[in-house]
BAKOL-921505 format. One line per field, with one value per residue (C-alpha): residue in three letters; x, y, z; residue number from 1. Coordinates in Angstrom, 3 decimals. Example, Ala and Ser with C-alpha at 12.3 -4.5 7.8 and 13.67 -1.06 7.14 Angstrom:
2
type c(ala/ser)
x c(12.300/13.670)
y c(-4.500/-1.060)
z c(7.800/7.140)
seq c(1/2)
//
This chain:
397
type c(met/lys/leu/ala/gln/lys/tyr/arg/pro/gln/thr/leu/ala/asp/ile/val/ser/gln/glu/his/leu/val/gly/gln/asn/gly/ile/ile/lys/lys/met/val/glu/ala/asn/ala/leu/thr/his/ser/phe/phe/tyr/gly/pro/ser/gly/val/gly/lys/thr/thr/leu/ala/arg/ala/ile/ala/arg/glu/leu/asp/ala/pro/phe/tyr/glu/lys/asn/ala/thr/thr/leu/lys/val/ser/asp/ile/arg/glu/ile/val/ala/gln/tyr/lys/his/ser/leu/leu/thr/pro/ile/leu/phe/ile/asp/glu/val/his/arg/met/ser/thr/thr/gln/gln/glu/val/leu/leu/pro/tyr/met/glu/asp/leu/his/cys/ile/val/leu/gly/ala/ser/thr/gln/asn/pro/tyr/tyr/ser/leu/thr/ser/ala/ile/arg/ser/arg/ser/his/ser/tyr/pro/leu/asn/ala/ile/ser/thr/gln/ala/met/gln/asp/phe/leu/glu/lys/val/leu/glu/asn/glu/lys/ile/glu/ile/gln/asp/pro/ala/lys/val/tyr/leu/met/glu/ser/ser/ser/gly/asp/ile/arg/ala/met/leu/his/leu/leu/glu/ser/ala/asn/ala/ile/glu/asn/pro/ile/ala/leu/asp/thr/leu/lys/ser/ile/arg/gln/glu/pro/leu/arg/ala/gly/ser/lys/glu/glu/asp/ser/his/tyr/asp/val/ile/ser/ala/met/ile/lys/ser/ile/arg/gly/ser/asp/val/asp/ala/gly/leu/tyr/tyr/leu/ala/leu/ala/ile/asn/ala/gly/glu/ser/ser/asp/phe/ile/ala/arg/arg/leu/ala/ile/leu/ala/ser/glu/asp/ile/gly/asn/ala/asn/pro/asn/ala/leu/asn/leu/ala/ala/ser/thr/leu/ser/val/val/ser/thr/ile/gly/phe/pro/glu/ala/arg/ile/pro/leu/ala/gln/leu/val/ile/tyr/leu/ala/ser/ser/pro/lys/ser/asn/ser/ala/tyr/leu/ala/ile/asn/glu/ala/leu/lys/ile/ala/thr/asn/asp/arg/gly/val/pro/ala/his/ile/lys/thr/his/ser/lys/ala/tyr/lys/tyr/pro/his/asp/phe/gly/gly/trp/val/glu/gln/lys/tyr/val/thr/asp/glu/val/lys/phe/tyr/lys/ser/lys/lys/ile/gly/phe/glu/lys/thr/leu/gln/glu/trp/leu/glu/lys/ile/lys/ser/ser/ile/tyr/ser/met/ser/pro/asn)
x c(-27.666/-26.707/-25.929/-22.449/-21.649/-23.384/-21.499/-18.115/-15.519/-14.231/-11.170/-8.437/-9.981/-13.277/-11.719/-12.408/-10.290/-7.086/-5.479/-2.049/-2.316/-4.542/-4.749/-2.935/0.392/-0.571/2.205/0.019/-1.344/2.201/3.369/0.403/0.890/4.570/3.695/6.097/3.815/5.444/4.114/2.011/-0.005/-2.849/-4.068/-6.726/-10.226/-13.024/-14.919/-12.287/-11.618/-8.674/-10.207/-11.625/-8.150/-6.688/-9.425/-9.023/-5.269/-5.809/-8.374/-6.091/-3.135/-5.390/-3.961/-5.593/-6.956/-7.314/-8.947/-8.240/-8.559/-5.595/-7.805/-8.768/-5.838/-4.192/-0.592/-1.863/-3.965/-0.844/1.018/-1.936/-2.406/1.254/1.436/-1.312/0.920/4.245/4.519/2.465/3.463/0.765/1.599/-1.328/-2.257/-2.881/-4.896/-4.956/-7.440/-6.770/-3.094/-2.159/-3.509/-1.099/0.812/4.579/4.117/1.958/4.541/7.408/5.581/4.878/8.456/10.099/7.173/7.465/11.235/10.969/7.857/5.823/2.893/2.216/1.015/-1.400/-2.758/-5.255/-5.566/-7.293/-3.951/-0.416/0.878/4.454/4.062/2.712/4.789/8.248/11.228/11.780/8.265/8.589/11.869/10.216/7.106/5.709/2.958/0.494/-2.028/-5.521/-7.317/-10.685/-13.316/-13.784/-17.175/-17.407/-16.611/-19.243/-21.822/-20.975/-21.130/-24.458/-26.030/-25.058/-26.637/-29.828/-30.246/-29.527/-31.745/-34.475/-34.391/-35.742/-34.499/-35.256/-32.377/-31.922/-31.895/-29.280/-27.005/-27.410/-26.816/-23.438/-22.282/-23.266/-21.315/-18.008/-16.362/-17.395/-19.120/-20.053/-21.811/-23.597/-24.973/-26.050/-28.050/-29.543/-30.583/-32.206/-34.179/-35.252/-36.694/-39.099/-39.983/-39.350/-38.778/-36.561/-37.066/-34.546/-36.468/-36.290/-32.526/-32.138/-34.380/-32.034/-28.758/-29.288/-25.755/-23.294/-20.549/-17.561/-14.698/-12.910/-9.317/-9.586/-9.403/-5.780/-5.679/-7.911/-6.185/-2.846/-4.289/-6.133/-3.245/-0.783/-2.977/-3.166/0.615/1.257/-1.248/0.411/3.861/2.543/1.300/-2.370/-4.203/-7.713/-6.732/-4.959/-8.113/-10.264/-8.227/-8.057/-11.883/-12.005/-9.724/-11.797/-15.105/-13.631/-12.906/-9.136/-7.712/-6.636/-3.268/-2.422/-3.174/-1.119/1.840/1.849/1.746/4.620/6.729/5.889/6.808/10.346/10.769/9.276/9.607/12.453/14.571/12.872/10.404/11.558/8.382/6.419/7.776/7.011/3.403/3.114/4.421/1.965/-0.901/0.013/-0.071/-3.368/-5.339/-4.251/-5.801/-9.030/-9.932/-12.683/-14.762/-12.719/-9.427/-10.535/-9.792/-6.081/-5.556/-7.031/-4.905/-1.798/-2.663/-3.117/0.165/2.184/0.763/1.534/5.118/8.225/9.400/12.830/13.857/17.517/17.519/15.795/18.356/21.288/20.514/19.806/23.198/24.904/23.322/24.735/28.260/28.009/27.704/31.510/32.790/35.683/36.577/36.878/39.908/42.242/42.068/38.285/38.132/37.135/39.695/41.973/44.295/44.679/41.020/40.503/37.605/35.716/34.654/38.303/38.518/35.503/33.029/34.758/38.188/39.430/39.844/38.802/35.824/35.822/38.676/37.773/36.144/32.332/29.583/25.959/24.060/23.306/21.255/18.525/18.526/14.741/12.929/14.772/17.278/18.760/19.290/20.932/23.305/24.204/24.868/27.198/29.106/29.451/30.525/33.341/34.401/37.599/35.456/34.663/38.099/40.115/43.309/43.022/43.033)
y c(-4.168/-4.418/-7.927/-6.935/-5.708/-8.565/-11.251/-9.570/-12.119/-11.288/-13.540/-14.659/-18.144/-16.734/-15.108/-17.011/-17.653/-16.271/-19.502/-18.309/-15.574/-16.884/-20.652/-23.249/-22.282/-18.722/-16.183/-13.549/-16.141/-17.199/-13.595/-12.718/-15.826/-14.952/-11.302/-10.478/-8.633/-5.662/-2.941/-4.588/-3.578/-5.703/-5.408/-7.137/-6.728/-4.988/-7.022/-9.711/-8.736/-6.321/-4.138/-7.203/-8.744/-5.602/-5.495/-9.192/-8.724/-5.860/-7.900/-10.921/-8.752/-6.854/-3.641/-0.177/0.159/3.380/3.265/6.086/6.766/8.157/10.734/12.376/11.430/14.490/14.659/15.874/12.688/10.548/12.584/12.611/8.836/8.131/10.757/8.998/5.936/7.692/6.425/3.256/-0.360/-0.669/-0.284/1.096/-0.172/2.545/1.174/3.296/2.450/3.431/3.536/4.063/7.603/8.567/11.743/12.016/14.270/11.690/8.997/11.164/11.803/8.090/7.046/7.821/6.271/3.133/3.071/3.272/1.066/3.722/2.212/-0.673/0.596/-1.571/-0.467/-1.610/-0.960/-2.393/-2.161/-3.161/-0.274/-0.914/1.758/4.455/3.966/5.455/3.121/4.070/2.895/-0.268/-1.212/-1.081/-3.082/-6.125/-6.334/-9.201/-9.911/-11.107/-13.558/-12.991/-14.951/-18.382/-19.472/-22.235/-19.833/-17.398/-20.176/-21.494/-17.974/-17.274/-20.544/-19.725/-16.270/-17.571/-20.194/-17.854/-15.056/-17.425/-15.898/-17.924/-17.382/-19.049/-21.037/-18.802/-15.772/-17.396/-18.001/-14.413/-13.089/-14.819/-14.425/-10.760/-9.933/-10.908/-12.298/-9.358/-10.733/-7.263/-6.496/-9.840/-9.167/-5.625/-6.904/-9.734/-7.306/-4.872/-7.639/-9.196/-5.892/-6.192/-9.882/-13.337/-15.611/-13.542/-13.829/-13.299/-10.372/-8.515/-8.867/-7.738/-4.749/-3.653/-4.575/-4.299/-5.350/-7.669/-5.878/-5.485/-7.139/-6.417/-5.347/-5.350/-9.135/-10.115/-11.900/-9.444/-6.506/-7.405/-8.780/-5.568/-3.280/-5.563/-5.567/-1.770/-1.437/-3.983/-2.279/1.105/-0.440/-1.917/1.546/0.463/3.592/2.130/-1.026/1.138/3.231/0.092/-1.355/2.058/2.112/-1.420/-0.373/2.738/0.825/-1.766/0.931/1.143/4.265/7.058/7.504/3.795/3.935/7.115/5.559/2.580/4.907/6.971/3.814/2.945/6.451/5.930/2.198/1.866/5.354/6.980/9.395/8.475/11.116/12.655/14.722/11.508/11.326/15.028/14.532/11.381/13.249/16.092/13.626/11.854/15.200/16.247/13.031/12.721/16.153/16.007/12.294/10.609/11.169/14.066/12.132/9.923/12.786/13.434/9.658/9.162/12.023/10.385/6.931/8.381/10.306/7.353/4.914/7.393/8.055/6.363/3.530/2.768/0.778/1.823/3.525/0.514/-1.910/0.364/0.781/-2.947/-3.772/-1.117/-2.505/-5.952/-4.607/-2.192/-5.064/-5.065/-1.593/-0.749/2.444/5.994/7.029/9.313/12.217/12.714/12.347/15.376/18.234/16.370/18.769/16.327/16.665/18.190/20.664/20.061/23.701/24.669/22.447/23.708/21.403/18.019/16.493/12.935/11.429/8.257/8.430/4.775/2.485/-0.207/0.153/-0.182/0.004/-0.043/2.348/1.475/4.095/2.675/5.964/6.130/9.459/12.021/9.345/9.769/13.480/12.712/10.292/12.914/15.403/12.945/12.312/16.039/16.785/14.259/15.172/17.124/20.139/20.786/19.923/22.935/23.529/25.028/28.828)
z c(19.489/15.817/14.594/13.423/16.925/18.708/16.789/16.563/17.797/21.269/21.449/19.061/19.033/17.719/14.650/11.413/8.296/9.855/11.040/9.915/12.552/15.336/14.757/16.842/15.282/14.353/14.777/16.469/18.897/19.816/20.272/22.474/24.613/25.027/25.725/22.907/20.513/18.818/16.540/13.843/10.809/9.448/5.865/3.803/2.302/4.181/6.754/7.366/10.977/11.122/13.834/15.565/15.681/17.267/19.907/20.698/21.132/23.593/25.509/25.844/26.850/29.254/27.824/27.570/24.035/22.055/18.642/16.176/12.457/10.520/8.790/12.100/14.336/15.857/16.976/20.355/20.664/20.433/23.047/25.446/25.273/25.963/28.738/30.712/31.145/31.675/35.265/34.815/34.345/31.692/28.014/26.015/22.568/19.989/17.085/13.915/11.172/7.550/8.446/4.782/5.162/7.938/7.195/7.467/10.508/12.282/11.582/12.829/16.109/16.553/15.897/19.291/21.185/19.072/19.538/23.337/23.520/25.306/23.417/21.048/17.693/15.717/12.362/9.748/6.040/2.994/1.177/2.011/4.157/2.991/0.304/2.624/5.776/6.140/6.228/9.889/10.821/8.725/10.377/13.816/12.931/11.155/8.545/8.334/5.557/6.503/4.253/2.664/4.595/3.022/1.688/4.275/7.109/5.810/5.736/9.202/10.628/8.951/10.145/13.726/13.531/11.890/14.577/17.485/16.169/14.944/11.490/8.571/5.048/1.724/0.219/-2.891/-0.588/1.642/-1.336/-2.537/0.962/1.151/-2.447/-2.762/0.402/-1.270/1.864/4.058/7.163/8.398/5.109/5.234/8.702/7.796/4.840/6.893/9.613/7.172/5.470/8.756/9.877/6.935/6.886/8.272/6.409/4.102/0.328/-2.458/-3.970/-0.666/-0.488/-4.094/-3.508/-0.691/-2.398/-6.135/-7.057/-5.302/-3.433/-5.660/-3.876/-7.161/-6.800/-3.023/-3.097/-3.142/-6.511/-8.371/-6.701/-8.251/-11.497/-12.373/-11.458/-13.250/-16.359/-16.288/-15.999/-18.765/-21.061/-20.589/-21.013/-24.266/-25.379/-25.474/-24.358/-24.337/-22.448/-19.871/-19.412/-19.163/-16.304/-14.648/-14.713/-13.260/-10.417/-9.703/-9.774/-7.410/-4.844/-5.304/-3.673/-6.007/-4.294/-4.689/-8.428/-8.769/-6.926/-9.293/-12.298/-10.873/-10.615/-14.226/-15.381/-14.129/-14.690/-18.178/-19.679/-17.792/-19.783/-23.045/-21.813/-18.493/-18.237/-17.610/-14.061/-13.518/-14.588/-12.461/-9.395/-10.012/-10.414/-7.175/-5.358/-6.946/-6.417/-2.799/-2.237/-4.268/-4.054/-6.034/-8.064/-9.500/-9.200/-12.084/-14.517/-13.754/-13.463/-16.941/-18.278/-16.840/-18.219/-21.714/-21.472/-20.196/-22.747/-25.530/-24.377/-25.826/-23.590/-22.129/-19.065/-19.264/-15.840/-14.259/-15.704/-14.863/-11.163/-10.752/-12.243/-10.113/-6.955/-7.721/-8.139/-5.187/-2.731/-2.827/-1.911/-4.223/-2.411/-3.734/-5.851/-3.871/-6.339/-5.920/-2.133/-0.087/-0.179/-2.629/-4.435/-7.334/-8.369/-11.809/-11.749/-15.035/-15.381/-15.624/-18.706/-20.623/-18.901/-19.137/-18.526/-18.632/-15.141/-13.278/-10.917/-9.812/-8.862/-11.400/-14.787/-14.571/-17.170/-16.023/-18.235/-21.848/-23.654/-25.871/-27.799/-27.630/-27.418/-25.282/-24.300/-27.773/-27.071/-23.737/-25.432/-28.008/-25.195/-23.466/-26.673/-27.373/-23.798/-24.044/-27.577/-28.260/-29.262/-25.623/-24.217/-23.168/-21.237/-17.761/-17.645)
seq c(1/2/3/4/5/6/7/8/9/10/11/12/13/14/15/16/17/18/19/20/21/22/23/24/25/26/27/28/29/30/31/32/33/34/35/36/37/38/39/40/41/42/43/44/45/46/47/48/49/50/51/52/53/54/55/56/57/58/59/60/61/62/63/64/65/66/67/68/69/70/71/72/73/74/75/76/77/78/79/80/81/82/83/84/85/86/87/88/89/90/91/92/93/94/95/96/97/98/99/100/101/102/103/104/105/106/107/108/109/110/111/112/113/114/115/116/117/118/119/120/121/122/123/124/125/126/127/128/129/130/131/132/133/134/135/136/137/138/139/140/141/142/143/144/145/146/147/148/149/150/151/152/153/154/155/156/157/158/159/160/161/162/163/164/165/166/167/168/169/170/171/172/173/174/175/176/177/178/179/180/181/182/183/184/185/186/187/188/189/190/191/192/193/194/195/196/197/198/199/200/201/202/203/204/205/206/207/208/209/210/211/212/213/214/215/216/217/218/219/220/221/222/223/224/225/226/227/228/229/230/231/232/233/234/235/236/237/238/239/240/241/242/243/244/245/246/247/248/249/250/251/252/253/254/255/256/257/258/259/260/261/262/263/264/265/266/267/268/269/270/271/272/273/274/275/276/277/278/279/280/281/282/283/284/285/286/287/288/289/290/291/292/293/294/295/296/297/298/299/300/301/302/303/304/305/306/307/308/309/310/311/312/313/314/315/316/317/318/319/320/321/322/323/324/325/326/327/328/329/330/331/332/333/334/335/336/337/338/339/340/341/342/343/344/345/346/347/348/349/350/351/352/353/354/355/356/357/358/359/360/361/362/363/364/365/366/367/368/369/370/371/372/373/374/375/376/377/378/379/380/381/382/383/384/385/386/387/388/389/390/391/392/393/394/395/396/397)
//
């Protein structure tokens, strides 16, 4: 049996570095003990125990457990699993790995089963699934981050395995084994097992000949993940093309998914460029569609093209500021003026007046949008002014 399988934790109590979930006061532990667990999604770096946590939950609930991957999960699979327990008192657990890759169709099929609790859906992802799950799925579930495995936990785990398996390892090799695994216990055990098949005691040179470079936890570690993406966004916002490309390369080398990078760039295209260059959002949407289809390594090219285009575009956050201000005011519903309600005969049809006519569209005076007159935004402002000028005002026919 492989070491990673042999030493996979079997119970919640065996899971390391996730005290916030399975410790004495851990929320998952409490929910399982109360038999109150609901649909949950776990996210965090590779090798921290997301799948292990799901399996341990099923074992402690004594529930049927079905393990699937979003990339190969068929709609028929979901229906077949649920159908088996239609007349049973048992509630199966459906675990979906790489949940961020679930299609809209898959999510729509899951929804009624989640709503009626025909099964408990658990999912795992290396990234926060909030951005890939529909609002309907999110409202029926909870998301929990898993911590990277601490250095002390890695060391304690390794010492236990070495003692049980009677494996000897030189001190420099032990340090490299832990540090090069970047908090991934599974990767640590795989490397240990490969080296042990060659020699005992294990030397540093042997480990380095198998794993030439440390695993890049990179942007998959929580802090670095957000730091690199944040730096990329800020560089593009600051119109620094080369810095934007540098951080894009860092994110790619760290194993960041192409669709996550494209989603962040699409947000920037609207938030920081907006109508100063409306085509930025069009290109971002096209890039998101393309990279989700082709994947890496080819996805690096359209992503680089988009970064260059966005960094080179004029910048305006007018739309971002306007909607935020409108949302504040809209918390108090002011109602709709009578003359623009459905079927009102008092409504003035602008086309009968040459395209524009003076009339109130809100009960009270509001002002959210302030054009910065940057790039195409300047043209839009000129259009608005021309539309409302007396040149375009006409009497009804």
